[in-house]
N, C-alpha and C positions, 0 to 999 in steps of 0.2 A: 321371590314373592315376599312382600312386606305387608303385614297386617297391623294396623294401629292398635295400641294397647294402652291401658291406663298409665303405665310408667313412662310413656312418651307424651304425656299431656302436661303442659305448664299453664297454670292460671295465675294471672297478675291482676291488680286492681282494675285494669283497663280492658283486658281481652284474655281469651284462651287460645293457646297455640297447641296444635296436635302435630307432632313430628311424624313425617312420612318417610321419605328416603333420606338417609344420612350415612356418614361413614360408620357409625355404630350399628347401622342396620343394613349394611351391604353395599352402599354406594361409595365409590372411591373419589368422586369429584364434586358431586352436586348434593344439595339439600333441598327438600321440598317439605312444606308444611301447610296446614290449614289454620287460618286465623278466623276466629269468631269474636266479634265485638258487639256488645249490646248498644241499642240506641242511646245517644248522649255520651258515649265513651270517647275519651280523647287520650291518646298516648303522649308521652313526653316528647319534646323536641329532641331529635337525635340524628346521627348520620351513621351509615353502614359502610364498611370498607369495601364492599363488593356491590356490583349492580344487582338489583332485585327486580323480578318480574312478578306482578300481582295480577291475577285474573279473578274478577268478581263473579262468584257463583250464586250469590243472593244479596239483595239489598243494594245499598250504595255507600260510598265513603267519600270524604273530602280529604284531600291531601294539600298541605301548604308547603311549597318549596320554591326556591328561586324567586321569592317575592310575590307569588301569586297563589291563589287557591283554586283547585280544580275539583270537580265532582266526577267520580267514576261510577258508572251504573253497572248493574248486573250484565254479564256477557262481554264486558269490555276489559281490556288489559292495559295496565299501567306499567311502564318501565321507569324505574327510579335509578339514576346514575349513582355510581359509587361516590362516597364522601359528600353527598349533597344533603345539607340539613333539611329535615322534613318533620312534619307533624301530621298524624293520621287522626281523623275525627269521624265518628259514626252519626250522621244525622238520623239514620235509621239502623236497625240491626243489620249487620252484613256478615257474609262469609266470603273468604278469598283463599285461593291456592297461591302460595308464594314459592318461588324458586330462586336460588342463588348458589354461587360456589360455596362449598362447605367450610371454607376457612374464614368467612366473614365475621367481623366483630363490630359491636355498636359503641359509638362514642356519644356521651351525653354532656352538654355544656355544664361546667362546674365540677365534673368528676375527673379525678386524676388518671384513672385507668380505664381502658375500654372493657366492655362487658362481652362475655361469650354468650352466644345464643344456645342454651342447652338443648332446645328442640331441633337444632340444626347440626348437632355434633354426632 
C-alpha cells in the first residue's frame, strides 16, 4: 500500500508532480505519478527515454509531438512513445495520472546530460 506524502511532491515552475508507485516506494518496474498543471502552463520541449501513458482525470491538455498538436480531454488516454520530442501545454487546468518504466530519463534540447525524474524513482 502506497500513500502519497509531501516528500513525494515535486513542484516546478510549470506543474506539480506527486509520486505514487516507484522503486523507492515498493514498485520494482513501474512508476506512476499525478501531474497537476495550471491553466496557461507549458512545459519545456523534451523527450523521455521510455514510453509514457497519460490518463486525463480533470481538464484537458495539448501535446505537440511528431509535427502536430493534439488535445486530450478528461477521460482519454495518451500514449507517448519513447524518445519522441514533445511539449505539454495546459489550455485549462488539468490533472493526469502517468505511468512508465521506472528507469526513464528526460532529455532537453541544449542540455548535455539527461534529467532523472525524482518523482519516478
